[in-house]
N, C-alpha and C positions, 0 to 999 in steps of 0.2 A: 197422582202425575200432573204433567203441566199439561193439558191439553190445547188443542186447537180452534176451536170454534168458536165465533164467532165466538164462538167461543171457543174456537178454536186454539184457543190459547189461553188456559187459566189454569191452575195450579189443583193439581186431584189432590184430596187427604190417604193416602196411604201411609200402613204403618211403620215406624220406624222400626220393623224387626232388628237385634244383633245377629250378624251370622256367628257359629260359635263352628270351628273347626278341630277334627275332632284328635284330639292331643296322642299324644303317648299316656301309659298310665303313672309314672313320675315327674309328668306335667301338671301346671295348670292348663287348664280352656281357653285358648287363644281366643281372645272375641274384636270381631271387629267393630271398630264405630262408625262405617258408612256401607254404603250399596251401592251400585252400581247397575241398572238394567233396562233394558232395550226389548228392541221387536222391530224385524221389516214383516212388511202387510202387504197383502195387494188384497186390491177391492174391486169389485165392480163399477161404483159409481163410490165417490170420494165428496162429499156431503159436507158443509158444515152450518150448523141450524138447520138442518132440513134442505138448504141450498144447495145445488151441485155445484163444485169448482169445478169438472171436467167432461162438463157438456153431457152430461151421462151416459160418460164410457168410465172404462177401467184405469184403475190408478195403483200406485204403487209410493209408499210409505216406509222411512226410517224414525225412530225416535228411542232420542239416548236420552233419562235420567241421573240424577247420581241425588244421595241422602246423606245427610250427615248428622248423627247424633247428636249434635247439636241444637238440628232440627234445621238447617237451613238447608236448601233444595237447589236443583238447577238443571235445566232443559235445553237439549235444541231437538228442532226435526227438520225432516226436507220433507217433499209428496210431491208427483206430478200434479198439473192443471194445467187446464185448456184456455190457448188463446181467443175462443171466439165467447167464456165469459169474462179474463183478462186480457182488455184489447193488449197488442203487441206484446204478448208475454212473451220471455223465456221458457215455459215449460213447466219452470215449477216454481212451489215457493218454501221462505226455510223461516222458523221462529227459532227463537233465543229469551227464555225466562229465566228470572230467579225469585228465591223466596224465602219465607223463613215457615214453617210449625210446630204450631205448640198444642196442648191440651192432654187426653185422659181417653187412646184408645180406646176405652171399654167404656167411654164415656161421647163427651162431646169434644169435637176436635176443629182446632181450626187454622187458615192459613192466610196471609198476605203473602202478592210476591207483584215483576214487574214485569212486563210482555214487551216483546216487538215482534211482529212479523210481515215479511219481505217478497217482492213480488217482484223478481230481475225482471226488467225491462218493460211493465206492467205501465203502459201512462196513456192519455187519452189526452184529446186538442176540446175545447167545447168554451162555451160563451157564457158569461156567465150576468148580462144584461140582453133583455127585447125594448129598442125602441122601435119607433115608428116613425112612416117616411107618408107621403104622397103624391101616389101614382099619377104622373103628371098627365097623362091619356086617358083615367078613367075616374078620376078623382078621391080615389077608396084609399083608404090606410092601407099598408103594411109591415110586417113585421122586422126588423134590419136587426140579426144579429153583433153583438159587442163584444169588447172583453175578452175575446180571447184568451185563455190560456192554455198550460200543458200543467195537469193535474196525475198525480200517481194511487198507486194504491195501499204502499204498505202504512203499515198502523199501530198504533202503542194504545198500552193498557192497563191501569191498574187493577190488581184479581184482589178480590176476599173471599175466603172462600169457609166449610162450616159445613161438620157433615156427627150423625150418630146413627152409629147403630146398620141397617138400609139406607138411611138417609142423606145425601148429599146434594148440597148445595154453593151456587155460587155465581158473585156479583163482578162486572165488569165495567168499568169505568172508560170511555175511548177519551186519552189523552190527544193525540196527535190532531191536529187539523180538519184531517176529513177520518171516516170511519168506512175502511174500507171504499176509499171515493164517491164518497156520497156527500154532495155539493151543489150547489145554485148547477152548475154547468150539465153534471150527470140527470140528478133529480129530474129537475124544470122539463131538462134537453128532450128527456127520455118520454113526458105526458108526452109536450108538443110534438113533439115527433109523430106518436105511437096511438097516439087518442088522435079519433075522428072531429070528437067537440077540441078545439083550442084553447079552452077556455082555461083549463086546469093547470095546465100547461104557463099561459098567461098570468094566471092569479098569484103562480108558484116565484114566477122568475120576478113583479112585485113587489116579492116580499125583501127584495134586494141579498147581493149578493152572500151567502154565506156556508162556513162548511158545515161537520157536523161532529164537533170537541164538545163532551160532554153526555156523548149517546149513554143512554145505561140497556144491561145483556144484563138477564136474568134464566138462571140455569137449574133445575132439579132432575136427582134421579134417584129413585128407588129401585135394588139392586137385590133380587129374591134370589132365596139360594133352591133349588128342588136340593142336589145330590154335591156328591165332592166335586163332579166337571165337569155339571150343567146348572148356569145360572139363567134365570129369568132380569130383564135390566126395565124401566120404563121410566121413559124421559117426557119433562117437559122444557119448552123454552119463549121467550118472550124477549124483542130489543120493540128499545121504544126510542128510534132516531131522533138529536137532538132540530133542530128547525125544518123535518122534513116528515111530519106524520104519516104521510104518502107511505115511507118506507118503514112504518112500522110493523112488525111480522110477528106469529106465533109457531114457534116448532113443535113436532111432536115425535116422537121413535120409541119400538117394541123390539126389544134386540134378544134373541136366543143364544147365551153362548155357549159353549163347549168344549171341554178340551180332550185330543184324545192324537194319537201319534209324537207328544212331541206339539202337534201347534192347536192354537189356539180358534172356533169358528164359531164364524157369528154371522148368524142368520138375521138381517132386520128389515123392515118394515116402517118407514119417517116420510115425513114430507112438510110441509108449512105454506101457511097464510100469509099471503103480501096485500096489505090494504090498496096498495093501487097494481094490480095484476099484471101490468106494462111492465113493471120494474123487473120481475122475475122471468122476461126474456133474453132469448140470444139468439146470435143468429152466425150461421154459416155460410161459406164464403157466396155458396149458389142463393143466400135470403129465404135459405129455412129456417124455420122459428124453432126452436123448444122450451119447453117453461121448466127451470132449471129448479122449481123448487115443489114440481107436482108428484103425488103420489109413489111409492118406487118402491121393488125391495132390494135389496143388497146383502150379496155375501163377499165375505172377507175372510181370507187364512194368514194366520201370522205365527211367526216364527217368535218364540221368545228367548233372550238372550240373558245372564248377567255376569259378572262378573267378582 
């Protein structure tokens, strides 16, 4: 299926099994050439690439995907998020994606696709340059921000996936100007504001006004079947943010999944490591901060359905 993660937003390679209806004895089986599946999900925290999107608070998610025997696939998804993580957000995000899958599901199989995610209402204003002026009283230079612009978090991706047996991998390349708002204003501005030593932030601004188009995202998952209802998933991911190595990070996840009472239960430990730890901070209205990438434990309950 198509996932949201930073990867949030990628094609997952699921078998295109044809569904057979039970026919009368004197008729041939009716074979459908498509499938529509989805889920409704409640989470104690919703994370993408190990980073919380909900200020480490509960979330809800709706997911629907369709697959055709020709290999064409499509997906839509919506989920709640926090305006403390995505400034001025309306409180939800949406994703749409489509692509094509092929290969031998008993061996190697692959997928190609495009995805776009929206963050309605979410935006921020930030300077894109820092100049210096001289204080007439002290004669000392002081920084003057300039080129203030309004930025959004909406992001587009190209997706490549592969799978073999229990192993799945995916690579995403950012096509939009910014990767979830990563640009000179946000990255350099955060470093300049939150670090006691302003040198890193000033050096970042000195590199010029850049977006993060061309950012690379890589994920690997290994699923170990324990029994017919239970599986263990191991995940590792890495992101290389173009023009801003300070935002590079890797993430990890260990998840135990179990199906019972018509629900899918998942208990997972996960987190991320960001090269510049300041970029993982989010603040509430009282100015209190939380680390969005800090290791944590998340419980998920999902109701799966299909047509």
